[in-house]
C-alpha positions as CSV (number, residue, x, y, z in Angstrom):
1,M,0.5,16.9,5.3
2,P,0.8,18.2,9.1
3,A,-1.4,21.0,10.0
4,K,1.0,23.2,10.9
5,D,2.7,23.2,7.6
6,R,-1.0,24.1,5.7
7,A,-2.4,27.7,4.8
8,F,-4.6,29.0,6.9
9,L,-7.2,31.4,6.1
10,N,-9.1,34.2,8.9
11,V,-12.4,34.0,8.3
12,W,-14.8,35.9,10.6
13,D,-12.2,35.8,13.2
14,D,-12.0,32.2,12.8
15,T,-9.0,30.3,11.7
16,V,-9.6,27.7,9.0
17,S,-7.8,25.8,6.2
18,G,-8.5,26.8,2.7
19,R,-9.4,23.4,1.5
20,D,-12.1,23.0,4.3
21,L,-13.3,25.9,3.2
22,L,-13.8,25.2,-0.6
23,I,-15.4,21.7,0.8
24,S,-17.9,23.6,3.0
25,L,-19.2,25.6,0.3
26,T,-19.2,23.0,-2.4
27,I,-21.7,21.1,-0.1
28,A,-23.7,23.9,1.1
29,T,-23.9,25.1,-2.3
30,L,-24.9,21.4,-4.1
31,L,-27.4,21.4,-1.2
32,S,-29.1,24.6,-1.8
33,L,-29.3,24.6,-4.9
34,G,-30.3,20.8,-5.1
35,G,-33.4,21.6,-3.1
36,Y,-33.8,24.7,-5.1
37,L,-34.2,22.9,-8.4
38,L,-35.6,19.5,-6.9
39,A,-38.7,21.2,-5.3
40,P,-42.1,21.4,-6.6
41,W,-42.8,24.5,-8.6
42,P,-46.1,26.2,-6.3
43,A,-44.2,29.3,-5.1
44,P,-43.0,28.7,-1.6
45,G,-41.6,25.1,-2.5
46,P,-38.2,26.0,-4.2
47,L,-37.4,28.8,-1.0
48,V,-37.9,26.4,1.6
49,L,-36.0,23.6,0.4
50,G,-33.3,25.6,-0.8
51,I,-32.8,27.4,2.5
52,A,-33.2,23.8,4.2
53,G,-30.8,22.6,2.3
54,A,-28.5,25.8,3.1
55,I,-29.0,24.9,7.0
56,L,-28.1,21.2,6.3
57,G,-24.9,22.2,4.7
58,F,-24.1,24.1,7.4
59,F,-24.6,21.6,9.8
60,I,-22.6,18.5,7.6
61,S,-19.5,20.9,7.4
62,A,-19.8,22.0,11.2
63,L,-19.8,18.2,11.8
64,L,-17.0,17.3,9.6
65,F,-14.5,20.5,10.2
66,R,-13.4,21.4,13.4
67,P,-12.2,25.5,13.4
68,K,-8.6,25.8,13.7
69,R,-7.9,28.1,16.6
70,R,-4.6,29.1,17.6
71,L,-4.9,30.8,21.4
72,D,-2.0,33.3,22.2
73,I,-1.5,33.5,25.8
74,E,0.7,37.2,26.7
75,G,1.7,36.8,30.1
76,E,-0.3,35.4,33.3
77,A,-1.8,37.5,35.9
């Protein structure tokens, strides 16, 4: 499907496709929850691995999906 025919969402002043956003949220959630659940149980382990999973999910999503920015120029100076 061409990019101009897809529905876009505006999230924090960035334009993204709903499909890319859903996939990114799924990646980050799975890595965060996986790190939390697979960590050894003494106190800081699950927290640290859960945060590390969230950061890793962010970097993977940033590499997979680029922002869909639209530049509107209104007259030239």
